[in-house]
N, C-alpha and C positions, 0 to 999 in steps of 0.2 A: 915268549919262547915259542907260541906259535907261528908269531911272526917271523922268524930266521928263516922257517920251510914253505914263507908264502901264504899263510892261511889269514885271512884278516877278516873281523867281523863285520858283517854288515847290519849296520844300525837301523836302516830304514826296517830290517825285516824282525829287530829285537825288540823285546817287548819285556817290560819286568810287572810283577806284582807281589805287592808289600802285604803284612796283614798290620804292620805300623804305617803312621802318617808319612807319607814320604810326598817330599812338595814336587821333586823334579831330582832328574838323575842325567850325570851327563859324560859319556866316554867322549875324549878327544873332542873337547867342543860342541858334540850333537846332543841334543836333548833326545833319550830314549822314553819313549812310551807306557805311559804307567795303565795297567786292566786292571779290571776289580775281578775277573775269573778268564778262565780260558782252559781248553777241552787238551787232556794230556791221558794220552792212549785212552781215547774213548771214555772219559771219565769227564765229566764239568768240576774245575777244583774253583772255587772261591776265595777271598783274600779273606772272609769272616768265618772259612772251615766249617758254615755251613755245606752237608751232603744232604737233605732229605729231600730235594728235587732230583738228586739223582739216585736215590736209595727210590722213590715212588716211581721213576721212571723204569729203573729193573724192576720193580713189583709188577709193573704194568707190561712190560714184555713178559716177563712170565706168566700172567695170567693168558695171554696173548697163545701162547705155548701149548699151555694145557687145555684151552678152548680148540685149539688146532687138532689135540691129542686127546680129545673128547669122544669120538666113535670106539678108538682104541681102549680108553678105559672104561668105556661103559660097556665093552665086549663081556660077554659070559664065558666065551672060549678062552680067554685067555686067563691064567693063574693072576694070582693075585701077589707074589713074588716075581712074576717077571711085569706084571703093572708096576711094582714098586721099584725094582732096575729101571724100568724106562724114566721114571720120575726124575728119580736119582739121576739118570745120566742125561737127560734133554732139559731137564726144567730147570734146576738147580742150578748147572752151570751158565744158562742163563742171566739167570738173575744175580748170582754173586762175581760173575765178571765186571772185573772193576774195586773189587770189594776193598779189597788191599789199601788203597786211597778213600776210603768211608773214614768218617767220624760216628759211630753209631752213639745215638743218645737214646733215653729211656723209651721216647717217642717212637724213634723207626724200630727200634729191638722189637716193641709189642707190634707193628705192621708187619714184619717179618715171621714172626709167631702164628699171629693173625694169616700171612697168605701159606705158612704150613700148613695151618689146621684148616684153611680151604682145600687145597689139594690132596692134603687125605682125607675129608671128607668128601670130594668129588670121587675121590679116586674109589672110596666106599661104598658111594650112592648114597649118603647120609644125608637125608637135606636138610638147611641150618636150619627149621623148623622144629627140627627132632629134637625131644629135650635127653642129648646125649653130651658128657660131660668132654671137655677135651684131653683128659686121661685116660678116658674110656677108649676114646679112638686112639690115643699114642699106644695105649696097650695092644690093640687090634693090631696095628700096624707093625708096632715093637722095631721102631728103623734102627738102624746103624749108629747114626747120631741125630743128632735134635738142634736143631738151630738156637734154642735158649743155652747148650754150652758156648757158644759163640758170643752172646748177649753176656756180660757180667758188669750188673748195673750196680 
C-alpha cells in the first residue's frame, strides 16, 4: 500500500528483534539484521524482556537528582510539604521515565521501594543507622501515593 505513494522500506536501516529463535528474516531477497536489544523512546528493550539494568539506571539518575537537591531538602527554612512536592515533581518523574515498557519483577519492586524510602529518609534527615521502621517514615511523610501500589507481586 505504501509503495503506491512512493514509500519504500530501507532494509539497510531496518533491524528486527524477536523473543523467539529466528535465524534470518528476508524482505525482497535482502536479509534484515537481527539484534538482541535496542533503544526505544530512551529505554533499552531486550529480547528476553529483562529490564533490571534499565530500572537500575533510572534509580541511579534519581539518586543523582536527590543529591543535587540536597541543600534544598536539608534546609530548615523550607516546609516539609514543599519538600515533598519537590521530590514528587523533580525526582519521581526522572525515575519513572519510560516505566511503561518495564517488566517489573519482585527484585526490581524491592529496589524501587528502597529508593523511595531512601528519598523519604533523606528528606526527613533520618540516618540509615537510626532504628526507625519504614512504616514510621511513611506515616510521617504521609505520601499521596506509594510505589508499592504500582508493584503487584
